[in-house]
N, C-alpha and C positions, 0 to 999 in steps of 0.2 A: 441405676449407674450414670454417674452425671456425663456431660456432656464432653468436659475436659477429658475426662477418663476414658471415653468413645474415642477421645481422638488420640489419644496416647496411643491404644491397641491399636487403633487401624494403622498407624505410622509403625507401628513394630511389625505390625503381619507383611506390611508391605516392604520393610526390611526385610524380612526375611523371606519371603516371594521371592524377590530380586538376589539375593545371594544364593536360594537354592540355585534360578535359572543360570545364574554368573556361572556355574561349574562346567555347564554344559558347552563344546564346542560354539562359535559365533552362528553356522549354518544353522544348527539346532536350535540357539537361544532366537534367532529371530523367525524361524517357522513358528517355535513355539508365542510370540508375540502376534502374529498375524493370527492365527489360531482364534484369538481373542474378538475378531474384526467381526462385528453383528451390524448389518447396514440395513437397515427397515425402508426400502423403498417407498414404504406408505402411512408414513409417522402422521402423528394424532395431528388434528387441525387446533389442537392446543398450542400446537409449536407454530411459532413465527420467528422467520429469522431477516432481517432487515440492518440497514444501516441506521445506526445511531445518530439520530439527530434534535433530538427534545433535550432540554433542561433536565427533565427529569430521568431519559435513559440514559444519559451522558453519566445522569451521579450515582444511577445504578449500575453502571459498568464499574464506573472508577472505583465505587465503593467493593463491588465483589472482587474487583482485584486488589483494591486495598488488602481486603481483609486475606485474602490466598495467599500474597508475598508476604505480609505479616508472618502469617502462620507455619510457611515455609521458612523461615528469617531470611528473605531476601531484601524487605526493606523494616525501617524502624516505623512504629506508629506515628502515624500524621494525626495533629489537631484537627484536622479536617474527615479525617476518615476517609481519605480516595488516595489511590494513587493516582496524580497528573503530572505529566512532565511535561517538558516544553515543545516534547514532538508532536503531540495533541492540538499543538494550538495552528499545525499549520493545515492550509486548506492540501496539501498533499499527501495527510497523514486523515486514513477512513478506521473510524472505529464499527466494526461488525457487531452485530447484539443476537442472540436466543432467547425467545420471550415463552415464557408458560406461562398460559392466562396469565397475560399481559405484564407477568412479573420478568424483569432480566436474569437469565439463569447463565448465561453464558458470554463470555464475551471476548473477541480478540482485536488484534488492531493491526495495519499493513503501512510501515513507516516508508513512503518512496523518497528515492533520493533527491532532495533540496539543497538552497544552499547553505541548509542547518545539515546537511550529511544525513546519517543515522548513529547508532551508540555503539555499534557491531565493530565498525570500522577504524575507531578508536585503539582498539587492540590485536584488530585481525587484520591480515594482508590479501585482499581482495583482489591485486592484480593480473592472477589467472583468471576468477572469475570475469574482469572488464575485459578482457582479449577474446573474447568468446561473443561479444557484441549484445546489446537488448539493455536494457533496464534493469535497477536493482530495487528490493522494498525488501525491508526486513522486517520479520514475521513477531509481532512484541505482545505483550499484555495479554495473554492468557489465561481465562481462569473460568471454571466452571463450579456452579455453587454446590455445595457439601453434598445437599440433600440430592445429585444427581450422579455424583461421582460414582456409584455402585449399579450404575443402570444399566452398562454394558453398553457404553456408549452412545447412548437416547440422544444429547446435547452433543457431546464431542464432535461424532463423524458427521452429523448434519452442519455443525457448525464450521468443520475443516470441507467439508463439500461448498458450500458457500464463498468460504477463503480463495482454494480454488476457480470455480468460476469468476469469480468475483477478477481475482486476479488479470488470470488467460483472458477472459472477454471485455472488461473492463477498466482496468487497470494501467494497463501498456505494461505489464513486467514481463520478463522473460527469466530472472533469475531472484527467488527468494532467499533469504538469506535469515540465519537463526544463531542466537547466542543462547543456549541453555546448560543446566547441572547436568554434570557428567551421569547421573546415574536414569538423567531422562532422555541421554540422547541418543541409545539404541531406539526409542521407540519413534523416533521418527527416521533412523535407517531402515529401519525393516516395513514399516509400514507406508511411508513414503520416500524411501532411497535419496534420504539428503545424504551427502558429501561432504566430509570433514575437511576442512578452510584449513588445519595445520595437524597435524599429529599429538600435537602437545596438548593439554589443559591450563587454561588462564590459569591461573591459583587465584586470581583475586581481579574479581571485576564490579569496579566501581557503579557501576549502574544496577546491581545485582545485590547491594550492602557488602560489596567486596567477598561474595561467594564465586567458588570457584565457576569455571562457563569452560564450554566446549562452542566451538562455532564451525557451522554447516553449511551449506548451498544444494539447493535441485535447478536444474535447469528445464523450465515449465516446458521448452522445447521439445525436448528430447526424452522428459519424463514417461509420456506414453507409452515410448519404445519400451525401456527400461524397468516400468513396473508388469507388463506385460506379459513379462518372462516369470515373475512369478507369482500372475493372477488368471492369467489366459486359463485355466482348466479349474480354477476354482468356483461351488455356486454362489448363484446371485448372492446372497448375504455375507458372501467372506471376499467377493470382486470388490476389491477399492477404486479399481479402475472403471470397471462399468460403474461403479456407483458415483465417482467421481465427473466421467465423462458421457456416460447413456441417457443414466436414472435424469426424469424431471421432475422436482421434487416443488409440487406448487405454493408449499410454506416459505420457498424464499421467494422474497419481493426485493428483485433487483430493479436500479433507478432505469425512468422512462426518462431518455434522454432526448432531445432533438438534434441535435449537435453532436459530433465524435469527437467530444472535449474525454479527457483522460484519469480525470479526477470528480469526488463527487463536494466540495466543501458544505463542513454545516455552522461554521460557525461565524455567527453575526456577531456583531458588535458585543451587545448585551452578553452573551454567553461569553466570549472572550472574556468582559470584565466579571462575569460571575466566577468563572474554574481559575481565574490567573491575576485579579488583582483582590476579587474579594474573598474569595473560599482559601484561596492560597495567597503567597508570593510569589507567583512562578515568574512574572515579570520585572519584579523590584529585584531581584538576584541574578537577572541575564550580567552579564559583562557588555561593555560599550558594543562591540563589534555587534553580537546578535540580536541589542537593541536597533542598531543599523539596519541589518538584514531583516528584520522584522519589519519596518518599517518601509523597505525597499517590498517586500512582499503585500502587505497591507497597504500598498499606496495610494487611498481613500479617503476621501473626508470625513465617513460616515465612522472608520477606522480610530482618527488621530484622538479623538478627545480618550479611549480606554487602553492607545500602548503608552509602553514606556516612554520617557521622556526623549527626544532625539539626542544622540549625542554631537558634540561639533565633529566634523568632520577634518581631521588634520592629514591626509594623504592615507587617507583610511580608506574603508570603502566605499563607493560609489552608486550613488542610485540610481537608475536605471530612467531614461527620461519618458518611456513610455512603456505602458503595463504590459506584460508578457502571459500569454494564456496555454496550457499546456494540452494539445489537441493530438489527435490522429488520423489525420484528414488523406485519401489516396490522391496523389495530382501527377498530373500529365503536363510535362513540359514540350514546349514545339518551337525549334529552331530553326527561323526560314530560309532557304538559300538568298546570296552567296555566300552564308557561313560555312566555315570548313568542318563545324558542327553541324548538321543539320537531322533535322527528321522528328521522332516523338521519343521522350524519354519519361518513365517514370519515376516517381518519387514519394516519397512520405510528410507531409508536414509535419512537423513534432511539437511546433510550439507557433503563434499569433503573435502579432501586436496590430496597430490601428495602420501601421505603414509598411509591413514585413513580417517575413515569417523564416523561422528555420524550418529545413529539409534533409533528409540523407537520402541521398543519391547511391546507387551500387557501380558506377559506372563515373570516369570523371568528365565535369562538366567546365566549360569557358565562362571566364568571368570578364563581367562588363561586355554583356553586349546582351540587348532586350529580347525577351523571348515573350510566348503566349502561357499562362499557365492557367490549366484548367482544374480546379481546388476542389474536391466532393466534399464540404462543409457537413454535410449532413444526408441523412438518405432521400432527402427531397430538396437539398440546396445546393446548388452550383455552381461558383461563381466564375467567369473568364477573367482574366486582368494582366496585362505586361509587368515582368517579371525581370529584377537583374541584378542575376547572383553575383555579389558585392565582395563575398570575403569565402572560401573555402578553410577545412578544418574551424570551422564555426566553433563546436563546443572544445577544440583540441583532439579530435580523434580524423582519423582519414573518411571522409562519405559523409561528411555533413557541412550544409552549404548556408550561407546569411544570404538572403533575397529582399530584394527592394520595390516594392509596390508601386508601382506609377502613378494611378488614378485609381483607387479602389471602387470596386461597381456598386452597385444597391446592394445586393445579397451580399456582398461584404463585408458593406458599413453596416447592415443590418445586424450582420454576426459579429464584430468585433463591437456595436451596440448592445447586443445583448448578454455578453462576457463581462461590458463592463459596468451595466446595472444589475446581473446576477451577483448577489455575497454567493449567496449559499446554492445549492442546487438544485433545490426548490424555486431559488429565483429564479434561476434560470427558465426554468420550466414556463414559468408567468411569466418573463419579462418577454419570450418569443409570442404569445399569443397573437400582439395589437401586432406584431410584423408583418402580416400578412399584406 
């Protein structure tokens, strides 16, 4: 039997199975889907889950994704044999991969909100999700190698667990968003308790070759409580919540960070050039605004040679004067008497530059009053600096403040210098070794 005929037969069987299940009430359908769960708490050592950070791993991920999307009709074949989007060029996007015997057999990407936004926001209303607070990230580019699609989730469930751990512990993300084909949405609703963004199906989603799409979101802050209702009495291999939150898989290689950064960039200038200039025309096809945004994101001399030509600025995008870095650092602000606001206040620093930072506070803070900030930059790195809150609603929302740092101390300067020198998450690890 030919491979093409086997694929056709599998598609027909899957369609008939979905049609058969669809006649049952929603609650019964979801119970059937959950009955398919099989979470192995001790998978083979041949399975390794990690951030894709080499040219070979990224090419394998993009090629696997290309073949899966072409096979599903979600894209036309590309001459490169890869599906690479401009979102993959951003330091706020992380591509995870599953490797079996050193071969990439699964991949998924997390696209955190940035100046480029993310794909589904163009067609779905996210206002209700934003009202809850917290950062958003779109789950995208999921693919599993055909030879592992019939193995009871041997790759899919470990990959989903990796995604859950990375998003909750490392990626500073509260809400995960998806845009999927209508015939696949119930898997996410029944297993992970995603909630639809609207009741309607978008009939033509450009990001998936005009295929119909359903948008949905999950609040990772409340997810454990919601999932407990369905999984608390399940046996271990059927308990997806325990698998996500309690089981430790040594197969997962999480990043080793010295500082409390929130993303793991991997794209060196050479990798950007390879994927977006040489193998594809990803950079050349950008509009002027996105080219300018790309220069503001990669505002380093090493990247300028591979980025698209900088468009002329005529009242358009204004580039930042100082690089800013995404972090998640606990901080305590102290206002000394005789100020009206005195005492200690806990805030969370979410973005830093050489001479300032942005922070979130649960209480109102006074502006233009010097205070003392104790910032935990990492497990063993604490900076104490004089700061001035110079604006509130720093990103358009209540509770966010922009601070100016008076005179950075040595620890702060080392911290910012390490971030400036670290083009990738691996560079950042190495660049801190000589800062002791």
